[in-house]
C-alpha positions as CSV (number, residue, x, y, z in Angstrom):
1,M,13.3,3.5,-3.9
2,I,13.2,3.7,-0.1
3,N,13.4,7.5,-0.4
4,D,10.0,7.5,-2.1
5,I,8.4,6.2,1.1
6,P,7.7,8.6,3.9
7,Q,9.9,7.9,6.9
8,F,6.9,7.6,9.2
9,C,5.6,4.7,7.1
10,I,8.8,2.8,7.8
11,E,8.6,3.8,11.4
12,T,5.0,2.6,11.7
13,F,6.0,-0.8,10.3
14,V,9.0,-1.1,12.7
15,R,6.8,0.0,15.7
16,K,4.0,-2.5,14.8
17,Y,6.1,-5.5,13.8
18,K,9.4,-5.0,15.6
19,T,11.5,-5.5,12.4
20,Y,12.6,-3.4,9.5
21,P,10.4,-4.1,6.4
22,S,11.3,-5.8,3.1
23,I,10.0,-3.5,0.3
24,C,8.5,-4.5,-3.0
25,L,7.8,-1.8,-5.5
26,V,4.9,-2.4,-7.9
27,E,4.8,0.2,-10.7
28,P,2.2,0.8,-13.4
29,P,0.8,-0.6,-15.7
30,Y,-1.0,-2.2,-12.7
31,K,-4.2,-0.3,-11.8
32,P,-4.0,0.5,-8.1
33,E,-7.1,2.7,-8.3
34,D,-9.3,-0.4,-8.7
35,F,-7.3,-2.2,-6.0
36,I,-7.5,0.9,-3.7
37,E,-11.3,1.1,-4.0
38,K,-11.6,-2.6,-3.0
39,S,-8.9,-2.3,-0.3
40,I,-10.2,0.8,1.4
41,K,-13.4,-1.1,2.3
42,K,-11.6,-4.3,3.2
43,Y,-8.4,-3.3,5.0
44,H,-7.5,-1.0,7.9
45,K,-6.5,2.5,6.7
46,L,-3.7,3.9,8.8
47,W,-3.1,7.2,7.0
48,E,-4.2,9.0,3.9
49,V,-3.9,12.1,1.8
50,K,-6.9,12.7,-0.3
51,K,-8.2,15.3,-2.7
52,V,-11.9,16.3,-3.0
53,D,-12.7,18.2,-6.2
54,S,-15.5,20.7,-6.8
55,D,-17.9,17.9,-7.8
56,G,-17.2,16.0,-4.6
57,N,-15.2,13.3,-6.2
58,I,-12.5,11.8,-3.9
59,T,-9.0,11.0,-5.2
60,Y,-6.5,9.3,-3.0
61,N,-3.1,10.7,-3.5
62,D,-1.2,8.8,-0.8
63,I,-2.5,6.1,1.5
64,L,-1.1,3.6,4.0
65,L,-3.1,0.4,4.5
66,E,-2.6,-2.5,6.8
67,Y,-3.1,-5.4,4.4
68,D,-2.3,-8.2,6.9
69,A,-2.2,-7.6,10.6
70,T,0.7,-10.1,10.9
71,G,3.1,-8.0,8.9
72,I,2.1,-6.4,5.6
73,L,1.5,-2.7,4.9
74,F,0.8,-1.0,1.6
75,Y,1.9,2.5,0.9
76,I,0.3,3.7,-2.3
77,K,1.9,6.9,-3.7
78,H,0.1,9.3,-5.9
79,G,-2.5,6.7,-6.7
80,N,-0.2,4.8,-9.2
81,T,2.8,3.3,-7.4
82,I,2.4,0.6,-4.7
83,F,5.0,-0.2,-2.1
84,I,4.5,-3.4,-0.2
85,L,6.2,-3.3,3.2
86,S,6.4,-6.8,4.7
87,G,8.3,-9.0,7.0
88,N,10.7,-11.5,5.5
89,D,8.4,-14.3,6.3
90,K,5.6,-12.9,4.2
91,S,7.0,-13.3,0.7
92,N,4.4,-15.8,-0.4
93,I,1.6,-13.4,0.5
94,V,3.4,-10.6,-1.3
95,D,3.7,-12.8,-4.4
96,F,0.0,-13.8,-4.2
97,T,-1.0,-10.1,-3.9
98,I,1.1,-9.1,-7.0
99,H,-0.6,-12.0,-8.9
100,N,-4.0,-10.5,-7.9
101,L,-3.0,-7.1,-9.0
102,K,-2.1,-8.5,-12.5
103,K,-5.6,-10.0,-12.7
104,T,-7.2,-6.6,-12.1
105,N,-5.2,-5.0,-15.0
């Protein structure tokens, strides 16, 4: 699982929060595309890989978001798998976030 996260995402977390992250993998059937659309406007985007098709439609392939400035990053891979990187003390926020993802499904 950790091999699916780019090393610089882990390094970004360690640099920002001075600790190695706990990782929670959230796989489909959740619909991260709805979550991404809301999140991009709401949270700080640290990095992205996006595709623009001939019609001008934007598809986010990979994105790294700062969800909570006190210690939660989201790495969204290929638009359908979400990795939540968090400090050990953020498990309640991670659980709440997963609950919200279920509601958008």
